[in-house]
C-alpha positions in Angstrom: 42.0 3.5 48.0 39.4 1.7 50.1 38.6 -0.6 47.1 42.3 -1.3 46.6 42.7 -2.2 50.2 39.7 -4.5 49.8 41.5 -6.5 47.2 44.4 -7.0 49.7 42.4 -7.6 52.9 39.3 -9.5 51.6 41.0 -12.8 51.2 41.9 -12.7 54.9 38.3 -12.0 55.9 36.8 -14.5 53.5 39.1 -17.3 54.7 38.5 -16.5 58.3 34.8 -16.4 57.8 34.8 -19.8 56.1 37.1 -21.2 58.7 34.8 -20.1 61.5 31.9 -21.9 59.8 33.9 -25.1 59.4 35.2 -25.1 63.0 31.7 -24.6 64.4 30.0 -27.3 62.4 31.1 -30.2 64.6 30.9 -28.0 67.7 27.3 -27.2 67.0 26.5 -30.8 66.4 28.0 -31.9 69.7 26.3 -29.0 71.6 22.9 -30.0 70.1 23.2 -33.7 70.7 24.6 -33.5 74.2 23.0 -30.3 75.5 19.9 -29.7 73.5 18.5 -26.3 72.5 20.0 -24.2 75.3 23.6 -25.3 74.8 23.2 -25.3 71.0 21.9 -21.7 71.2 24.9 -20.5 73.2 27.1 -22.1 70.5 25.3 -20.3 67.7 25.5 -17.0 69.6 29.3 -17.4 69.9 29.5 -18.5 66.2 27.8 -15.3 65.1 30.0 -13.1 67.4 33.0 -14.7 65.6 31.5 -14.2 62.2 30.8 -10.5 62.9 34.3 -10.1 64.2 35.9 -11.2 60.9 35.0 -7.9 59.1 37.1 -6.0 61.6 40.1 -7.3 59.6 38.9 -5.0 56.8 38.8 -2.0 59.1 35.0 -2.2 59.2 33.0 -1.7 62.4 29.5 -2.6 63.6 27.7 -0.5 66.2 24.4 -1.8 67.7 22.2 0.7 69.5 19.3 -0.4 71.7 17.9 2.4 73.9 14.5 0.7 74.1 13.4 -1.0 77.2 12.3 -4.2 75.5 10.6 -6.9 77.6 12.3 -10.2 77.9 10.1 -13.3 78.1 7.6 -11.8 75.6 7.5 -12.6 71.8 8.9 -9.9 69.6 8.8 -9.5 65.8 11.8 -7.5 64.8 11.2 -5.8 61.4 14.5 -4.7 59.7 15.5 -3.3 56.4 17.9 -5.6 54.6 21.1 -4.5 52.9 23.4 -7.5 52.8 23.9 -11.1 54.1 26.3 -9.5 56.6 23.2 -8.1 58.4 22.4 -11.4 59.9 25.4 -12.4 62.2 25.3 -9.1 64.2 21.6 -9.4 64.6 21.8 -12.9 65.9 24.6 -11.9 68.4 23.0 -8.7 69.7 19.5 -10.0 69.9 20.6 -13.2 71.6 18.7 -12.5 74.8 15.4 -12.5 72.8 16.0 -15.8 71.1 15.5 -14.2 67.7 14.7 -16.7 64.9 15.1 -16.1 61.2 13.0 -16.9 58.1 15.3 -18.4 55.5 15.1 -19.9 52.0 14.9 -23.7 52.2 17.9 -24.0 49.8 20.2 -22.7 52.6 19.5 -25.8 54.7 21.9 -27.8 52.5 25.7 -27.8 52.1 26.7 -24.7 54.0 28.9 -25.4 57.1 27.3 -24.4 60.4 24.6 -22.3 58.7 22.7 -25.2 57.2 22.8 -27.2 60.5 21.6 -24.3 62.5 18.7 -23.6 60.1 17.6 -27.2 60.5 17.6 -27.4 64.3 17.6 -23.8 65.5 13.8 -23.2 65.5 13.4 -20.8 62.6 11.3 -21.1 59.5 12.7 -22.5 56.3 10.4 -21.6 53.4 10.1 -22.8 49.8 9.3 -19.7 47.9 7.8 -21.8 45.1 5.4 -23.5 47.5 3.0 -21.0 49.1 1.3 -23.6 51.2 4.6 -24.8 52.7 5.7 -21.3 53.3 2.5 -20.4 55.2 2.7 -23.6 57.2 6.3 -22.9 58.2 5.5 -19.4 59.3 2.6 -20.6 61.4 4.8 -23.2 63.0 7.3 -20.4 63.8 4.5 -18.3 65.3 3.4 -21.2 67.5 7.0 -21.8 68.7 7.3 -18.1 69.5 4.1 -18.2 71.6 5.0 -21.5 73.4 8.6 -20.5 74.2 8.5 -16.6 74.3 10.9 -16.5 71.3 11.2 -13.7 68.8 11.7 -13.5 65.1 13.5 -11.2 62.7 11.8 -10.4 59.4 13.0 -8.5 56.4 9.7 -7.3 55.0 11.3 -6.0 51.8 11.7 -9.6 50.8 15.1 -9.0 49.2 18.3 -7.1 49.8 18.6 -3.4 48.8 21.8 -3.0 46.7 21.9 0.7 47.3 20.6 1.1 50.8 17.3 2.6 49.8 14.5 1.0 51.8 12.0 -0.9 49.5 8.3 -1.3 50.2 7.6 -3.5 53.2 5.2 -6.4 52.7 3.0 -7.5 55.6 2.0 -11.1 54.7 4.8 -12.8 56.7 4.1 -10.7 59.8 0.3 -11.3 59.5 0.8 -15.1 59.3 3.0 -15.1 62.4 0.6 -12.9 64.4 -2.2 -15.4 63.7 -0.5 -17.8 66.0 1.3 -15.3 68.2 -1.1 -12.3 68.4 0.5 -10.8 71.6 3.9 -10.3 69.9 5.4 -6.8 70.1 6.6 -5.3 66.8 10.0 -3.6 66.9 11.6 -1.9 63.9 15.4 -2.0 63.4 17.2 0.4 61.1 20.3 -1.0 59.4 22.6 1.6 57.8 25.6 1.2 55.6 25.7 -2.6 55.5 25.2 -2.4 51.7 28.5 -0.5 51.5 30.3 -3.7 52.7 29.4 -5.5 49.5 29.1 -2.5 47.1 31.7 -4.2 44.8 30.3 -7.7 45.3 31.7 -10.5 47.5 35.2 -9.6 46.2 36.5 -7.2 47.0 34.7 -6.4 50.2 34.7 -2.8 51.1 37.0 -1.4 53.9 36.7 1.1 56.7 32.9 1.1 56.6 30.9 1.8 59.8 27.7 -0.2 60.0 25.0 0.7 62.5 22.0 -1.3 63.6 19.5 0.7 65.7 16.5 -0.6 67.6 13.6 1.9 67.2 10.5 2.5 69.3 8.3 -0.6 69.7 4.8 -0.8 68.1 1.9 -2.4 70.0 -0.5 -4.2 67.7 -3.6 -3.5 69.7 -5.8 -5.0 67.1 -4.8 -2.5 64.4 -4.6 -3.7 60.7 -1.3 -5.4 60.1 -0.7 -3.4 56.9 -0.8 -0.2 58.9 1.5 -1.5 61.5 4.1 -2.7 59.0 3.8 0.6 57.1 4.5 2.4 60.4 7.6 0.3 60.9 8.8 1.1 57.4 8.2 4.8 57.9 10.1 4.9 61.2 13.1 3.1 59.6 13.1 5.5 56.7 12.9 8.5 59.1 15.9 7.1 61.0 17.9 6.7 57.8 16.7 10.1 56.5 15.1 8.6 53.5 11.9 10.1 52.0 
């Protein structure tokens, strides 16, 4: 029944999602040109609120839980498991006070309304996976921007999306590169649950009446510990939250 409803309701959500992207493309451009980073960021925050809201037409819901007293004005590296592209809009919206930046494939900086423009000017890292030197340089630049501006970053250490929700092994290279330039950053795991269910049938039909949760877990202070151990600890905490072995 949920899949059948998906066939009926998905066109509405997909059209609204694309319409939001198209509407915000010129708005973003104006905000950035006339107001600089601060005004552009507010525009991007609202954009991602709107993108997140489109899935409610499917009967889907998103709950964000943050019971941690995270410091503002201090760089944070958020480490999250990754289940679908729909993880990203609610993360941007709910982490907006921390100026969270993303690491994206450089291919996404072209030909996608709103998203490509934001990736070019928003302050994140756009990496070429075929060029290791370029990727490292971009991550180090991001780490420096985090240090200079007290920004944060969201990293998906699995490196790819999990099609069944099972957490894959976390890799530490990206975190290690950022911490070289921003060693005082706090590490904060985020457990994402059920996002994969939204796209279990693919982009069409999208699933219906799915409850997605994003929960901020206990922060991890680096304190000079090996990065591999810190990232493994974040992975273990996320698996424990999701009740995965």
